[in-house]
N, C-alpha and C positions, 0 to 999 in steps of 0.2 A: 664359682665364687661370684659374689655380687659386690657392688661397691656402694657404701653409704656416703662416704666422703671421697672426693676426687683423689686418686693416688693411693688410697688405702683399701686393700681387699678385706672383705669381711666373710668369714666362713658361714655358709648356709647349711644347716643340717637337713638332710633329706632322707627319705626312706626309713624313717623311724617307725618301728613296729607299734601298732596300736596296742594298748594294754589288753591282754586277753583274760585277765582275772575278772570274773563276774562279780566279785565281792568288793572291788575297789569303789570307794564312795564317789559320788558325783556332787561334791560340794563346790560352792563358789570360792574364789580365791581368798576372800576376806572372812569366810565363815569359820566359826569355832565350834567344835563338837567334842563331847566327852563320852567315853565308853562307860556304860553302866556295869559292864562285866569285870574289866580288869583295871579300870581307872586310868586308861591312857587318854591323852589329850591330842586332838587334831587341831593344828594351828599352822598357818602359812604353808599349807599343802603337805604337812608332815605329821606323823604320829610320834609321840614321845611320852615317856613317863616322868612324872614330877608331882609329888604330893602337894606342894604349895601352889603351883600354877593350877593344878586340877581343882583344888578347893576354891581358889579365887575365881576361876572361870565358871564353875558350876553355880556360883551365886549370881551370875549375870543372867538376866532374862533372855538374852539373845543366843545363849549357848544351846546347841542342839544336844539332847541326850539320846545316844544311839548305842548300838553294839558295834565295836570296831570290826574290821574284816577278819582279824584272827579269831575273835570270839565267835563270829558267825560261822567260820569254817570249822571250828571245834564243835560247835553245836550241831552242825549239819554233817560232821565227819567227812568233810571235803579235804582231800589231801593233794598236794602237788609234789610230794616227795615221800619215798619209802626206803628205809634202811632195814635190810634183813641180815641178821646175825645168824649164820649157819651153825647147826649143832656141832659141838666138839667137846672133848673132855675139858679143855681150857675154859670154854664158855660156861660149862656147868659148874666149875669150881670157882670162877671169878665173876659170876653173873651180877651180884650186887655191886661190886666195884665198878664194873662196866656200865651198869645202869646209872650209877652215881656220876660217872664221867660224862655220860650222855646228857643228864640233867644239868650238869655244870656248863656244858657247851650251849645248851638252850639258854641258860641265864646270861652267858656271855653274849650270845647272839641278840638277845632282847635288849641289851645295852646299846647295840648299834641300830637295831630295827625292832620295835615292839611287835611287829607283825610276824616275826619269825618264831613260831611256837611248835611244840609237839602236840599233835592231835590225839594220839593214842599209842600206848605201848602194850602189845599183846604177845602171848606165848602160845606156841602149838608145836608139838612133836619135837621139843628140844630147841626149836628156833625162837628167836625174839624178833618181832617186827615193830619198828618204830615208824609211825607215819607223821609227816610234818606239814605245816601250812604252806610252805614254799620249797622249791627245789634247792635253794641256797643253803638252808639249814641242813638238809639231807647231805649235801656235799660236805659241809663243815663237819658233820658227825662222822662221815666216812673217813675224812682226812684225820680227825683226831684219834679215831680208833687205830688207823694205820700207824700213826706216829707213836702212840702209846704202847701198842701191843704187837706191832708188826702184822704178820699175816698177809692175806691176799684181799685186796679191795677192787671191785669192778664197778664201773659207772655205766648206766644205760639211759641216755636221754631219749625222750620220745615227744612227739607233738600231740597236743599243745602243752608245752611247758611242764613236763613231768620227769622226775629223775628217780630211777630205781638204783639203789646202791646195795651191793652184796659184800659182806665181810665175813671171812672165815680165818680163824687162827690155824696155822699149819700144824 
């Protein structure tokens, strides 16, 4: 603890991990940027969606027109999370319903953080693999599958910052 004023302790945050995401922007604090891909807006060090602020800010000559980190990751197929739905008769008969649930969870997550997106949904040998732009969305998808359909969910974190989730209905 350090003290700013005599008699009052102030907490000093130490050992904060440096961001390892190579796609995070290096903008100045007061800079404004707009994504040309998804129309997200970067302002006050945060990305958010809003059609009115986006339109207003894109009319300003100082606004930088860029691709947001999520759009760049989708373009480059760079994933920090993967959810594998193992083959089962339940998955085969409820696949569209499950994919709809996964898309709804992506929309809900984008409401909190526009950088949480699905990179790709692919199928092979009866399995469905969902790759995500960050590990938090993969974790959320695993949790929502477990809550909605039960089954078995396993989580495997690895370095640097990657989550592999496997779900299988019993």
